[in-house]
C-alpha angles and dihedrals in degrees: 000000000000119000114256094213099090091044093049094048093044093052094048097045090048087059089052094060099119095204093166097055097121104176129027129172115176093168091234094176133119121286112262093013116133116252091225110117097001110145108181127124128063134282096032100101108202094332116122131193116280106202120187099196147348098357112146139154120263137166115311125253125239131203120189098232100042130063117242139178141173125026131294148249108269126192126202122230089264092068130252141223132194133172134193136177120220135192107294117267111210109197119192131198109296094023125122131215119202127183137174141184139171121237138181133180110216103186138032098223111140118227120265123253094031093291120141121249105255140181116186136176114203131198119193141160094244144325116318095007127119118268145155126280126205126183152094129289126197118208117200091235107023101044126222128334135171120240146169130202141140128274136191142120108337092034094215092070096106115154111331111274096002143067128239120305117245133199121245104285089222086074099061130177120240132211114248096030126109116227133195111222117195125182132192130197118190111203100205133148116311111286093018102074124121144201126200132181121200127193118208096343116182106266093209127062101046136284117330120240120255089249090067092062143037104288139183120185138174095052132134109226095185093053095040098043107025106216094020094101093050099055150337114222112145137060129189130191112201128184116186121221099282138076126006113266139187125207122187147161101033112190135174124187145136099262140039090246091056093062100036105051114178113238102268101208092058091044092049092052091050093049093044091054090048092048093049090049091053091047092049092050091051091053093044094056097039109129 
């Protein structure tokens, strides 16, 4: 009888073909190199990174449940900013946009001038257009908390009639810990669209429900953000003048599985052991 191992592995890895992973930046560049002009990753076309200041490459981040490779975006204690366009994503009614990234705050230094220490990841239709920001902010007294809001010109736009949305402060962020941030945008009918931000969701077992994250529903992205409903085409990573941060493994796709791939080597070893066990048992009980 034929061994079941090749068939088992083939079937599983076929299911892991993340065909809808649209954007991926593993920061596979040399340590200490500047991010300016780097053009690796997938889904960016010919667009390279456009840093404004202090954006260099440091050691990559790892998270147990998600595969990672390459190095990472590292900011200095003076803050950093970097922007990059990608191939336009054109969501339609009923579509979903998922994204994820890893982040870690390395030092506790509070920002100068009384400003809070902030890391934010922005998604926008194009340069100088309103968009959505997701990130973590550290207050000198209250500690760290995740948030999302809107940004634009003027920067105080936020969501109409309200400020940014913050996570429950009883779930604080800590310096020296790597976090998995996952965001979800539901492109529904006008006035019924939603945004959710998850922190350290379980990568296995399917997409989490909106109740497990920080969620805002019943909004109209096209009305609130102009071109936002028509396309997404630009990302920005911003570190305020405070502690040193790393950001890594930026992914955008159309499903939760796209942006939270399980580490394949570990999975392969597990499946291989299981397959060998099944094969051995078949041989042992062969008449």
